[in-house]
N, C-alpha and C positions, 0 to 999 in steps of 0.2 A: 248865375243859374245854379241850385244844387242839383246835386247828381241824385238820379232817381232811386228810390230804394232797391236793394236788389230783388225783391219778389218782382218788380216791375220790369227787369230786365228785358225779358223775353216780350212784352206786351206790346201792344198795337203802335206806339210812340216810338219804339225803338226800331221796330219791323219797319215801319215808313221812311225811317230816319235813315237807314241800311239799304233801303229798297233801290233807291237811284245807284249809289256805289256797285252793287249786285247786277241790276240790270244792265248798266253800262257798259260794266266789267264782261258780262257774258255776252249781251250782244256782238262786241267787237270782239272778243274771241271766236265768236260762230261765224262772224262773216269772215276773218282771217284764216279759221278753219276750214271752211268750205271752199273758200278759193285754192287755198293749198291743197287740199283731199282731191280736186278734180285737176290741178294741175299736175299733179304724179299722177293720178290715175291717166291723163292724156301723156304724160311725156315718157314714163317708164317703159320701156320694152315688155311684152306680156310677159314672157319666162322672167324677167326681173320683178315684175309685179308678183307672180307668183310668191318667189319668195321672201318678198317684201312681206304680203298678206301673211305668210305662215311663221316667220320672225314674230311680227306685232301680237300675232294671236300667241304664240309662247308666253310671250311677256305677261299676257290678261292671264291665262292659266297658271304662270307662276304665281302672279298675284295673288290667286286665290289658294293655293295651296301654302304658299307661305304666310299668310296672314295671321295664322295661330287667333282667331278671335280678336287680336288688337286693335283692328278698324272699327270693329263692332262697340268695343267695350268703350272706347274715347268717347265716341259720338252719342253712347248712350248717356253716360254719368258724367261727360264736362258740363254740358247744361246743370243738370242735378246739384253741383257743387257750386257752380256760380250764381244759381238762381237763389239760394240760401246765403250769399255774401262770403261763401269760403274761398276765397282766392288763390289763397296759399296752397291749398291742396288741388286746386284747378290746375295750377302751372305745372305743380310737382307731375300730377298726372300724366299733363300735354306732353311735359319731357321725359319722363319714362316712356310713354307710348313711343314717342318718336325713337329714341333709343334703341326699344326691345324690338321696334318694325323692321329698323336697319338691320339690327344683327338676326331678324328671323329670315332676311332676304339672304344677307351674303354667305352665311354658312351654308344652307343647304344648295343655293347655287355652284356656290364653288365647288362643294363636293361632286354635283353634277357633273361639272365640266372635268373634273381632275378624273372622274371615276368611269364616265358615260358619256363622256363631249362626243367622240367619233360617232359612237352608238346611236346617240338622238339625231347628229346631221344625218345618217344615213337613211333611219325613221322616216324623216321627215323630207327626204328625196332634196336634200339641198344641195346635193351635186358640188359643181366647181364652186360653189358659194359657201360650203361648210366652213370656211376660214372665219367667216363674218360672225357666226353663231355666238362666239365668245363676245365679240365687241358689242353685239346687241341688247347682248343680256346686262353689259354694264350699262347701255343704254335704258333697258328694264328698269334699274336700281333706282337710276336719277327720276326716273317718269314715276315707280309707285311710289317715291318718299315725297315727289311734289305733290300730287294728285292726294295723297293721305293728309298730307302738312294742309294743303288748300282748304278741304272738308274738316280737318279741325278747328282751323281759324274759323271757317264758314259757323260751327257750331258756337263758337263763342260770339258771332254777330261781325267778328272783326272784316265785313266785307271787302274793304278798301284794299286791305294787306293782302286777302286771299285774291280776288277777282283782277286788280291790277297788276300782280305779280303775274300771273299767268297768262293776261292778256297780252304783257311786254313780250314777254318769251314767245309767243305765238306768233306776234307781229315780224319779232327776228327769225323766225323760222320761215314766215312765208317771204320776208326781204331775201333771205339766204336762199331759199328753193328758186327765186327770179335772179337771182344773181348767178348761179351755177348754170341756169337756161341762157342767160346772156353770155354766157362765157364758154358756151356749147360744152358744158362738162356736170349733167344732171346724169348720174346713173345710179346705180343701187349703193356702190360704194360710198360715193359721195354723199347721198341722201342721208344714210346712216352717220357718218361722221358729222354732218351739219346737225343731227337730229341728238347725238350727243353732247354737242356745244348746247345747244337750246336746254335742253331737258337739264344740264348742270345749273345753267343759268337762271332755270326757272326755280329750282329749288333753292338756290343763293336768296335771288331775291326774297322768296317766301321767309325764309330763316333769316335775315336781317331786318326788313319789314314787322317782323313777329317781335322780335329783340327789341325793337325800337320803341314798338305799342307797350310792351311790357313793362319798358323804363319808364315810358308817360303813364303809367298807373299808378295813382299816388296811393291806392287800396291794394297794391300786390301782395303787401305784407299778412291782410286782413284774413282770419280765421287760424286754423291749426291744421297740421299734418295728422292728426289724432284720428281722423274719419277714413283717410286710407288706409291706416291699420285696420280697423275696425270692420271695413267694409272690403277689405280685402278678398274673404270667401266670397262673398256677393260677387266681385268683379269676375274674381275666377271664374265660378258657376257659370255666368252669363257669356263671358268670354270662350268656355268649353262648349256651351251649347251653341254658339255665334259661328264658333269653327265647325262643330258637327254639319252644324245649317251650311256652312260654305262645302265642307267635304261632299256632303249628296249632291252637289251640282256640279261636280267632276267631269261629269260626260256630259253637260248639259251651258249651252250658252253659244254664245259669237265664236269664243277663243277654240273650245272643244270641237266645234262643228267645223271650223277651219283647219284644224289639226287632222280630222277623219277623213275630208275631203282632199286634202294635201296627200294624204297617205293611200287614197281609193282610187282618185281620179287622174286625169291628165291636166299635163302643166295648163293646158287652155281654159278648163273648166275650173282651175284653182283659182287663176286669175279673175275670171267672171265672177265666182263667188266673192272672191275677195275685195272688187269691185262694187258688188252690191252690197257685202255686207259693210262696208266702207261706210257707204253712204246710210243705211239702215242705223250705223252706229252714232253715224254723226247726228242724225235726227232723236237717237236713244238719247243722246248726250245733251241735245240742246231742248228738248222737250221739256215744256213747264213743270210736270211731275218731278223730273229728275233735275233741273236747274233748282226750283222750288224747294227741294227735298235736304239740300243743305240749309236754307232758310227757316224751313218750317217743321225741320225733325226736331232740334230743340223747344220749337213753341210747342211741338205735341207732347213731347216729353215735360216739358215742364209745366205744360198744364195741368196733364195727367196727375204728376206727382202733388202739386199743391190745391189742385180742387177735386181727383178725380172726377172728373166731368168727362165720361166717354160720351152723351150724347153730342157733345160740342164738338170733339176731335172728330167723330163719326161724320156731323155736318160739313166740318173741315174739309175730311178726306172725299165726300163725297164733290162737294165743290171744285175742289181740286183735279178732279177726276173729268169732271164735263170742261172745265176749262181746258185741260189738256187734250183732251177728244177734238175740240173745236180748232184747235191750235194745229194738232198732229192730222187730221185731216186736208188742211190746206194745202201744204204741199204734195200730196197724193193727187191733188186734183189734175195738174200738169200730165202727170203719168196716165190715168185713168183716162183724158180725153186725147191725148196726143205723145204716147209712151215712146214709139220710134224715135220720134223726131227728136225729142227731148234727151234719150241718151245715145243717138247719133252726134249730139250736140256737144254733150257735156265728155263724151269718152271718144273723141274724134272720130268717131266709127267703130271704135274695137268691141265695142259690148253694145251692138245696136240694138241687139235683141234681147235685151235684159227684161224689157220692161214688164213683161208678165210675171216674170220671176220676182222681181223686185215688189210688186203689189203683195204677191202671197208672202214674201218674209215681212212687208211692213204691216198685213195682219198679224202676225206672231207680234211685232214690237207693240200694236194696240193691246192685244192681251196682256202682253205683259206689262204697258204700263197700269191697268189695274190691279195687278199682284202687287205693284209698288207700292199703291195707296195703302194694299192690306198691310204690307209691312209694315208701313208707319204704325199703324192701328196695334198691329200686334207687337213689336217692338217697346210700344209705347205702354202696353198692359202686361209686357213682360211675359209672353207665352211662345216664346219664340221654337219651343220644341216642335211646335206642328211643322215650323218648315223641313223639319228634318224628314217627314213624311211624304208632304206636298212638292220637295224637290227630289226625293225619289223618283216618284211619278213622273217629273220633270226628266230626269236623267234616263230613265227606261224609255222614254219616249223617243230620244233623241238614238238609243241605242237600236231602237224598234226599226228605225228608217236604214241602217247600215247594211242589212240585207238587200233592201231593193236600190240601192244606190245605183249600181251596175245597169237595172234595166230602166227605173223611171228617174233616175238623174237626180237633181236637186230637187224637184218636185216632192222625192220621199221624204225630206225634211222639213217642208214646209208642211205637208198634211199631219206628220208624225206627230213633231213639235205645237202644231197649232191646239190637236186632240189632247195632247197633253197638258197644256197651259189650260185649256177648258175645266178638264179634272182636278189640276190642282188649284182651281181657284174655288172650286166648290167644296174639295177637301177644307180649305181654309174657311169658308164660309161658315161651314157644318160645325167645324171645332170652335168658333167665335162664339157660334148661336148658343152651344153647350155651355159653353160659361158666361153666358148672359150677356155677351157682348154684341149683337145682332148687326150684321151688314146693312144699311138702309138705304137704298139709291133712287133716286127720283127719276123712274123709267120713262115718265112722262116729257122729260127735259132731255132726256138722251134721244127719246124719239125725234124730238124737233131737229137735232143735230141732224141724226142719220136722215131726217126727210130734206133737209137743206143738203145735206152732200146727194143725195139721190137727185132731185130737182138740178143740182149743177152740172151732176155726170151728165145725164138725160141730153140737156142743152147744149152742150160740148159736143156729145156726141153726133147729135142733129146737125148742128153747125158745121162740123169735119165732114160728114155725108155730103153737105152742101157745097164744098170746096173751098169753105174758107182757109185761109193759111192756118197754119198751126198756131202761131203768136198771137192772131186775133181769137182762136177756140179757146185759148188757154185763158185770155183776159177774158172773155165773156163769161166762162165758166167761173173764174175766182173772183169776178165782180157780182156774179148771181148767189152763189155760195156766201157772199158777204150780205149782200142786201135780205138774203133769207134768214142769217143769223140775228140780224138786228132787226128785223120784224118780228119774229119768231122768241127771240130773246130768251135761251134756255138757262136762265139763272133766276130765283128767287130774290125778291124782294131785299131780304137781309142780304144777300148774297153781293148783290149791286151795291148796299150802303158799306159792305165790308169792304168792297173793292173802292170804293169813293175813299174811305178814311185810310187805306195803305197808299193811295197813289196822290193824297190831297197833301199840298205843298202848305205848310206853315211856316211862316215869314216872324221874324223875331222873337219874343219871349213864348214861350211854353211849348217850344220844339226839343225834343230830348236829344242830347247829345249821343254820338256813337261811343259806345266804351269798348 
């Protein structure tokens, strides 16, 4: 079969053919990651988990500070070059981006450790674990590079190379954790060393598989490097605005919140928040919008570049949000109807009273998921400067919680960030409307999803009060939620047809090959 035209590279056939590898790899990694997260929460001492939560937050924070817009630029413009068949520039931009990203992490982090390593360890209250800071920042390098490489490969629809490499490394980490438990040697030090090995392997798997894929591409030299020179100014401007966008989030998000809490509150509260936040971040990492971001970001960009069809990408974004909401509410059900039981089970009783706080932060996650949909739209139409304003609002909301942490505890963060998310969403929506890019949501369909959730929670709470076992209560609530969703079906006929096309398996001729 002949290769599809370059313009069809991000068409529905391509997406469908790469979707199996995408979903299988993500699902496998999700299960392995969840088991690893819960095992680590259960097995690490509270004091050690507090340090671990702080170190992982620091890496996320440095990932933001050292990006310099390179990540956003590659993910935005690789599809542009690929869709017009300029493969030479595509691969050159990919290589240049990876090299720049590596240098931009190594230099500032090395200087930070040299000039202020001890001071940073003291600021984060690492205590006797101060020595492990430098080691974990090396772990951070390999983790950041692996995630960046995987996202770049996703933007080229190289799903097998991206998903299976990360899945393999995730499985090795899980096996390593259970091995350490088996020899009674799982502690913070051995966990960090295990992560150093597996993150290094993840990056190695990605780079080697990408090189093999590049060598197999017979059209890898098609096109010219002239485009990179001609559009260098455009890339630089986009990168600059993207980095400014990142800087405006410097006090907003999981990592800054954990760093603030680690500095202000006791190790027990730091560990509690670390456990809640790690589960929230797991849900965020594997929620449909986040997972499909790598698959649909290039589609959004390519669709708008080739056709400037904003209504179409708006409709796609609206459907993604509702799909995301349906899936996101599902794991919230067990917490809503039997929270204490669930947290006692998954944390070995260490954080049994975390259910209400978890639900509060989960609300923040749902609001943030809508902002991710807006981000897809805004970046496709290249109006990213609005995020400077919206992110300042989000950053200010996190800072507003600071004075109330001593009295209101972690609830201060929940309330402040929730309000900030709503205000930031309204700002972006109004900005897009000003440039005649209206945000249109089918609220009646969203209402069906919310009503399904309310019915299921109400039934679960009644069953719990009747004395049924929590497992039975959870099963009943989830089954009722699924029945309500299927009966009320919060998706239009066109969206249902699109889902069928994406998941439809075509055999024999007529199936586009993954490129």
